[in-house]
VOBA-912780 format. One line per 5 residues: number of its first residue (from 1); for each residue x, y, z of N, C-alpha, C, O, CB. Coordinates in pm, 1 decimal. Each point is the difference from the previous one (the first is absolute). Glycine has a CB too. Example, Ala and Ser with C-alpha at 12.3 -4.5 7.8 and 13.67 -1.06 7.14 Angstrom:
1) 1319.0,-569.0,780.0,-89.0,119.0,0.0,90.0,120.0,0.0,103.6,-1.9,66.5,-292.8,-115.4,58.1  154.2,222.3,-196.6,82.0,119.0,6.0,-77.0,109.0,73.0,50.9,110.8,16.9,67.5,-173.6,-231.4
! end
This chain:
1) 5966.2,-10501.3,23301.9,76.3,121.0,11.2,-63.1,95.6,-44.4,-88.1,-5.8,-85.8,266.2,-88.3,73.7  -110.3,254.9,104.6,-98.9,96.4,-75.6,129.7,1.3,-140.8,-33.5,92.6,-73.8,-144.0,98.4,321.3  268.0,-239.5,-287.3,69.8,-29.2,-124.2,-82.8,19.0,-161.4,54.7,29.7,-106.2,71.2,-201.3,290.7  -259.0,146.4,-162.3,-33.9,-18.2,-111.8,-49.3,-130.3,-89.6,-68.9,-15.1,-100.8,200.9,191.2,154.8  -48.3,-275.3,51.3,0.0,-175.0,-70.2,-83.3,-67.6,49.0,10.9,-118.9,-30.2,194.9,89.6,-0.2
6) -324.1,65.5,124.7,-80.4,-61.4,38.0,-135.6,93.5,28.0,-1.4,120.4,-25.5,195.4,-282.4,96.2  -319.7,82.2,-8.6,-131.7,122.9,26.5,63.5,-120.5,148.1,23.6,-119.2,19.6,-320.8,251.2,-279.7  300.3,33.4,349.9,-86.7,-90.9,167.8,-125.9,-22.0,41.2,-105.6,61.9,-13.6,250.6,22.7,101.0  -120.8,-161.8,-46.6,-125.0,-79.9,91.8,-18.0,0.6,110.4,83.5,72.4,54.4,-75.1,-189.5,-163.5  -126.9,40.5,229.1,14.7,50.7,107.2,46.7,-140.5,68.8,-48.3,-20.7,111.3,-123.5,242.5,-130.6
11) 264.9,-326.0,-36.2,50.5,-119.8,-26.0,136.6,55.7,56.0,47.2,-49.9,102.1,-198.3,-66.8,-314.9  224.3,234.4,137.5,128.8,60.2,-33.3,63.2,20.9,147.4,-91.1,-43.0,70.8,11.1,167.9,-310.3  164.6,-91.2,310.7,90.7,-0.3,70.0,-27.6,222.2,7.1,-42.9,58.7,-99.3,227.7,-386.3,10.8  -153.2,394.2,203.7,11.8,121.9,-15.8,137.9,65.8,-50.1,112.8,-12.2,47.8,-289.0,-10.7,113.7  139.3,84.2,-254.0,136.0,73.8,-34.6,59.5,122.9,85.7,-53.0,107.7,27.1,-22.9,-175.2,-250.5
16) 192.8,21.2,254.6,48.1,102.1,135.1,50.2,128.6,-54.1,94.9,-2.3,-78.3,-11.6,-192.5,232.3  -157.1,344.4,-107.3,25.2,160.4,32.0,68.3,31.2,-134.0,-38.8,56.2,-102.4,78.9,-45.7,386.2  99.3,-78.7,-238.3,95.3,72.3,-107.4,-14.6,-72.6,-136.9,20.3,53.6,-108.9,159.4,14.3,293.0  -221.9,-211.9,-161.8,-34.7,-19.3,-193.7,-146.5,90.6,-35.4,-11.5,13.2,-121.9,111.4,-322.0,101.1  -199.0,365.3,89.0,-80.6,-18.7,-72.5,9.0,190.5,12.7,-88.8,59.8,-60.7,-49.9,-366.0,88.4
21) 218.3,371.0,30.7,34.5,105.8,18.6,79.2,17.2,-180.0,-41.6,70.4,-92.0,52.1,-81.5,425.3  77.8,-55.7,-332.2,106.7,-37.8,-155.6,-78.1,-28.7,-114.3,46.1,11.4,-113.6,135.8,-130.7,236.3  -343.3,68.1,-89.7,-36.9,-27.8,-114.1,-109.3,106.6,-20.6,-71.8,-6.2,-99.9,145.1,-242.2,107.4  -86.4,335.3,74.1,-107.3,102.5,-31.2,110.7,120.6,-107.6,-18.2,47.6,-112.1,-171.0,-87.8,401.9  284.0,52.0,-205.8,123.1,106.5,-54.2,6.2,-71.2,-210.3,-25.8,66.6,-100.4,239.3,-45.4,448.6
26) -175.6,-152.5,-341.1,20.1,-30.8,-92.6,-103.6,3.4,-93.6,17.3,24.5,-119.4,134.9,-114.1,229.3  -262.0,64.8,-56.0,-117.6,3.0,-106.3,-24.5,170.4,-56.8,-24.5,39.1,-114.1,-109.1,-276.1,257.6  151.5,317.3,-13.4,-5.2,126.6,-47.5,98.3,59.9,-88.8,-41.3,83.2,-80.8,-64.1,-73.8,264.9  233.7,-39.7,-181.7,93.4,41.0,-97.2,-53.9,-69.3,-115.1,19.1,59.0,-106.3,183.7,-22.1,253.2  -252.6,-124.6,-152.1,-47.1,-44.8,-168.9,-104.6,47.3,-34.7,-17.9,-6.3,-121.6,96.7,-185.4,119.3
31) -192.8,258.3,85.7,-108.3,76.9,-12.9,80.7,164.6,-85.5,-21.0,43.3,-113.3,-138.9,-193.2,377.7  239.0,198.0,-169.8,70.5,119.2,-22.0,81.7,-51.3,-133.2,21.4,97.3,-72.4,-8.1,5.2,343.0  27.4,-197.1,-313.5,78.3,32.4,-117.1,-82.7,-48.4,-139.4,54.2,-15.1,-109.5,177.0,-12.0,264.3  -382.0,5.1,-124.8,-86.8,-42.6,-69.6,-12.9,-156.5,-46.2,-57.4,-38.4,-101.9,80.0,273.4,57.7  59.1,-337.0,164.8,7.7,-112.9,-49.3,-84.0,-63.7,64.2,-10.4,-118.4,-32.1,204.7,131.3,-36.7
36) -252.7,20.4,141.6,-107.6,-15.6,82.3,-159.2,-119.6,-108.1,-45.7,37.7,-107.9,162.7,281.8,260.7  -155.9,-430.9,-91.5,-101.8,-107.0,-90.7,62.7,-35.1,-17.2,-58.0,-93.7,-54.9,-88.6,130.4,-30.2  287.2,-71.5,71.4,61.1,-109.8,-90.5,-15.3,-169.6,11.7,15.7,-88.5,-84.1,139.6,283.6,84.8  -210.9,-200.1,210.1,-42.3,-104.1,37.6,-137.5,-51.8,-22.8,-100.6,71.0,0.9,263.2,-14.7,126.2  -160.7,-183.5,-147.4,-194.0,-81.5,-86.8,-40.3,26.8,147.4,36.0,-50.2,106.5,-27.7,-224.4,-333.3
41) -77.6,351.5,200.8,-104.7,26.4,102.6,-160.6,-79.5,-9.3,-96.2,24.8,72.7,238.1,214.5,-73.2  -135.3,-341.8,-113.9,-163.9,-6.6,-54.2,32.2,-129.4,-56.5,-67.3,-34.7,-97.0,-36.7,294.3,28.4  222.5,-361.8,124.4,-21.2,-107.0,-84.3,-74.8,-49.0,153.8,19.7,27.3,118.4,203.6,-68.5,-362.7  -340.2,-65.8,150.2,-106.4,-60.6,35.2,11.1,-73.0,115.8,-76.7,10.4,95.7,25.2,-6.4,-303.3  157.8,-87.0,199.4,28.0,-115.1,148.3,77.2,66.3,63.5,22.4,-62.5,103.7,-25.4,-161.3,-179.9
46) 72.3,340.0,74.3,25.6,91.5,124.3,-110.1,50.3,53.5,-16.7,-33.7,117.2,208.7,95.9,-195.3  -264.2,-0.5,37.5,-128.8,56.7,35.3,-67.7,-54.4,54.2,-64.4,48.7,92.9,66.5,40.6,-219.6  -12.8,-224.5,83.1,-121.2,-94.8,88.9,57.5,-42.1,104.4,-68.1,-15.8,101.4,-53.4,-76.6,-273.1  289.8,58.1,172.8,92.3,-13.9,149.1,-20.2,113.3,112.7,-8.2,-15.7,121.8,199.4,-88.6,-270.0  -197.0,226.1,70.9,-49.1,135.1,93.1,-140.7,-33.5,71.0,-7.2,0.5,122.9,121.9,183.9,-299.9
51) -236.6,-216.2,88.7,-99.8,24.4,33.1,-71.0,-123.0,94.3,-99.0,14.8,71.7,114.6,147.3,-279.9  52.3,-271.5,190.7,-25.3,-191.2,72.2,114.5,55.9,122.5,-60.8,21.2,104.9,30.0,-282.2,-371.9  130.1,280.0,274.7,108.3,-15.0,111.5,-16.3,119.3,43.7,107.0,21.1,-57.1,60.9,-175.2,-20.7  -197.3,260.1,125.4,-5.3,93.0,92.8,84.8,114.3,-62.1,52.0,-8.1,-111.3,-90.2,-159.1,309.3  45.5,256.2,-129.4,109.4,86.8,-1.3,114.7,2.6,135.7,-13.3,-59.2,107.1,-169.8,191.9,-260.5
56) 284.1,-54.9,115.1,139.4,-13.1,76.7,85.1,135.5,-50.6,113.9,-15.4,-43.9,-109.1,-279.9,48.8  -64.6,427.4,3.3,35.2,91.6,-46.7,157.6,15.5,86.0,22.2,-50.2,110.2,-295.1,138.8,-188.2  368.3,-9.6,-0.2,150.5,4.4,52.6,-14.4,75.9,84.2,37.3,-14.5,116.4,91.5,-21.6,-283.2  -220.8,186.8,91.6,-30.4,107.1,67.6,-83.0,45.5,42.8,-92.3,-79.3,18.4,194.0,95.0,-89.7  -129.1,129.2,114.7,-120.3,16.0,38.5,47.3,196.7,8.7,75.1,61.0,76.1,-172.8,-371.6,74.7
61) 6.4,358.8,-273.5,75.3,155.0,-35.1,-153.7,23.4,18.7,-105.2,-53.9,-34.3,362.9,82.7,-163.6  -203.9,110.9,291.1,-126.5,111.2,36.7,-9.3,102.5,-176.4,112.5,29.9,-40.2,-33.8,7.4,402.5  -174.0,1.0,-437.4,21.2,63.0,-111.2,-157.5,85.2,43.3,-79.8,-1.1,93.8,263.4,-191.1,-292.2  -166.9,262.0,65.9,-102.9,145.8,-8.3,-144.5,-101.8,-61.6,0.3,-115.2,-43.4,221.1,384.7,-50.1  -307.2,-196.4,107.2,-107.9,-46.9,-78.3,-23.8,56.2,-129.1,-81.0,-46.5,-80.1,-4.5,3.5,276.2
66) 168.8,160.3,-218.6,36.0,47.1,-135.0,3.7,-98.4,-77.1,78.9,-92.4,20.1,34.3,257.6,43.6  -215.9,-163.0,-188.0,58.1,-89.6,-93.8,104.3,6.8,-80.5,50.0,-100.9,-49.8,-223.4,69.3,63.9  216.6,151.0,-35.0,122.1,-4.9,-40.0,156.9,-18.8,53.1,109.2,52.0,-22.8,-275.8,48.4,-72.7  104.8,-220.7,191.4,129.2,-34.6,120.9,-20.2,-107.6,-54.2,-118.9,-7.1,31.4,136.7,126.6,205.9  0.6,-214.9,-296.2,-22.0,-164.9,-2.9,131.5,-105.3,36.3,78.7,-44.1,-83.8,-257.1,110.4,-113.6
71) 180.8,-99.4,371.4,56.0,-11.5,16.1,80.3,-126.2,-52.1,119.9,20.1,-19.6,-227.0,143.3,144.7  57.2,-293.8,-150.9,-7.7,-104.6,-81.8,90.0,27.4,-82.1,114.8,-41.5,-16.0,-320.9,-13.6,42.5  134.0,140.0,-84.7,116.9,76.1,-154.9,146.3,55.1,16.9,100.8,-16.7,-68.7,-317.1,118.6,-18.0  191.8,-25.9,209.2,136.4,53.6,7.2,111.5,-37.4,74.4,102.7,62.0,27.6,-221.8,80.5,-73.6  55.0,-331.5,92.6,147.8,-68.0,75.9,-1.4,-111.0,-108.1,66.7,-98.4,32.0,-72.6,138.3,273.7
76) -60.4,-47.1,-437.2,-42.5,-91.0,-19.3,-22.6,-145.9,-4.0,54.5,-98.0,-50.7,-29.5,269.5,21.7  -165.6,-136.7,130.6,13.5,-133.0,93.5,-144.7,-83.5,-125.4,-66.9,42.7,-94.2,154.7,79.5,459.2  -75.5,-254.0,-292.3,-106.2,-88.6,-92.3,-88.1,-1.2,114.8,38.6,52.8,104.3,96.7,-219.7,-288.9  -289.4,93.5,174.8,-105.7,-27.3,96.8,88.9,-49.2,106.6,121.5,-19.1,6.8,-329.3,-36.4,-160.5  165.2,49.3,188.6,87.9,-95.1,164.1,117.3,69.6,79.1,22.4,-5.1,121.0,-42.8,-227.9,-250.4
81) 88.3,298.2,32.1,154.2,106.3,53.1,-49.0,52.7,113.1,16.2,-61.9,105.2,93.1,157.9,-327.0  -188.0,45.9,219.7,-20.9,89.6,72.3,-155.2,17.7,48.3,-101.2,4.5,-69.8,310.6,78.6,-42.4  -191.6,-72.3,293.3,-146.9,10.1,29.2,-1.8,111.5,35.7,52.3,35.2,105.7,-116.1,-231.5,-48.9  -15.7,300.6,-162.0,-32.7,207.2,-28.7,-82.0,16.5,119.3,-90.4,-82.9,10.6,51.3,138.7,-306.4  47.4,17.9,374.0,-129.1,67.5,82.7,37.9,134.2,-53.5,114.5,41.1,18.3,-160.5,-187.4,226.8
86) -36.7,212.9,-305.9,-88.2,129.4,-65.7,-51.3,78.4,90.1,-97.2,-30.9,69.0,28.3,-82.3,-243.7  139.8,237.5,182.1,-158.0,151.9,25.4,72.3,67.7,-63.3,102.9,-11.7,-66.6,-238.0,41.4,304.9  45.5,66.8,-199.2,49.7,142.8,-11.8,82.0,78.5,68.1,-74.9,28.4,93.5,-85.2,-42.9,-159.6  247.4,63.9,85.3,97.0,34.9,75.1,70.9,-92.1,77.0,29.4,0.7,119.5,-139.5,173.4,-129.1  133.1,-256.3,-83.4,90.6,-142.0,84.9,8.0,-10.9,166.5,107.8,-30.6,51.2,63.8,50.6,-260.3
91) -284.3,4.8,288.7,23.7,28.4,101.5,-73.3,-143.9,101.5,-121.4,-10.5,-17.8,145.9,305.7,-73.1  18.5,-368.3,159.8,5.1,-105.3,54.0,-53.4,20.2,150.9,92.5,38.1,71.7,91.5,-107.7,-241.4  -250.7,61.7,207.7,-75.5,67.6,142.0,-87.3,-128.9,62.9,-71.7,-70.5,-71.0,31.9,352.1,-36.4  56.5,-300.9,248.1,-34.8,-134.8,53.4,-134.5,52.0,58.3,-14.3,-18.1,120.9,263.8,-108.6,-64.3  -344.3,184.9,-119.6,-159.5,-27.6,15.0,-72.7,-93.6,-44.9,37.6,-45.2,-108.2,-31.6,221.9,110.5
96) -149.8,-248.2,68.6,-64.0,-74.7,-57.8,2.0,3.0,-147.7,-24.2,112.1,-44.7,-80.5,-103.4,239.7  130.5,-115.3,-297.8,-31.0,-10.1,-142.5,64.9,91.6,-81.9,-36.4,50.9,-106.0,-162.0,-129.1,164.0  324.8,94.8,23.3,95.4,76.7,-86.4,113.7,-123.9,-48.1,0.2,-113.7,47.2,-37.4,378.7,97.6  136.4,-211.6,-254.1,66.1,-67.0,-48.6,87.6,-103.4,98.8,62.0,-93.1,-51.4,-91.5,277.2,-122.7  30.3,-167.7,282.2,129.9,-61.6,47.2,7.8,-140.9,31.3,99.0,-71.4,16.5,-64.8,274.9,66.0
101) -187.5,-235.9,-76.5,-24.8,-117.8,36.6,43.8,-90.1,-153.2,71.5,-100.0,-6.9,-277.4,184.7,220.6  152.9,-28.5,-300.9,73.5,-13.4,-134.1,155.9,-111.1,18.3,30.0,-118.4,-15.2,-140.3,411.5,-53.7  191.9,-130.0,121.1,100.6,-32.8,31.3,46.0,-125.0,70.3,75.9,-86.9,-42.6,-98.9,293.7,16.4  -31.5,-199.3,129.8,-24.9,-110.5,180.5,0.3,-136.0,-108.2,100.2,-68.3,20.8,-327.5,230.4,228.5  127.1,-225.7,-375.3,-34.3,-79.9,-83.2,146.6,-47.0,-40.1,62.2,-104.1,20.9,-303.4,210.3,-84.0
106) 275.1,27.5,-11.5,127.9,-55.5,-119.0,140.0,-66.3,89.8,94.6,-61.9,-48.6,-162.5,296.6,-153.1  48.4,-204.4,324.5,103.7,8.8,83.9,6.6,-144.6,91.9,94.2,-77.5,16.3,-120.8,357.7,-22.4  -146.0,-284.6,71.5,-34.0,-98.2,34.0,24.3,-122.7,-52.7,115.5,-39.2,-16.9,-226.8,178.1,79.2  -11.3,-223.4,-98.5,-40.5,-63.7,-45.2,75.4,-42.7,-153.4,4.4,-118.4,-33.3,-189.3,204.1,206.0  246.4,30.4,-266.3,83.3,-20.0,-140.9,125.9,-15.2,36.4,77.5,-60.7,-73.9,-207.4,193.9,-69.4
111) 160.9,-93.0,235.1,147.0,-17.7,62.3,99.6,104.9,-91.0,101.3,-41.5,-56.2,-142.6,-244.2,131.6  1.5,413.1,-80.4,84.3,96.1,-98.5,91.3,46.9,102.5,-32.6,15.9,117.6,-144.4,69.3,-303.4  301.0,-62.1,134.3,86.0,38.9,69.8,51.2,171.0,-30.1,95.4,50.5,59.4,-49.1,-327.8,-47.6  -111.5,333.9,-91.7,15.7,127.7,-55.8,-107.9,60.7,-58.5,11.6,112.1,-49.6,187.3,-173.7,22.2
! end
């Protein structure tokens, strides 16, 4: 769950959009309050589970390519939580080779609901 109690892997069920949005909001509130980074994102066993078990991100975020805007940090996310698409201008066009294909992959095979 996005509650921070477990890492999500491909074997997990999809998180409903409302719950995913609440998790992003709560993570951003921790970041704003200076309390982000309290979740153990570097536990060796959990990182192995994410690596070996595939990914099941609960949200897709289109973010800026600007290095000063670290999406995962701003939402207090851990590996596997957020499928981040970055580009200059935060645009999502439907041209070949665009980030739209990555978004479609996250919605389709990865089953992200937000």
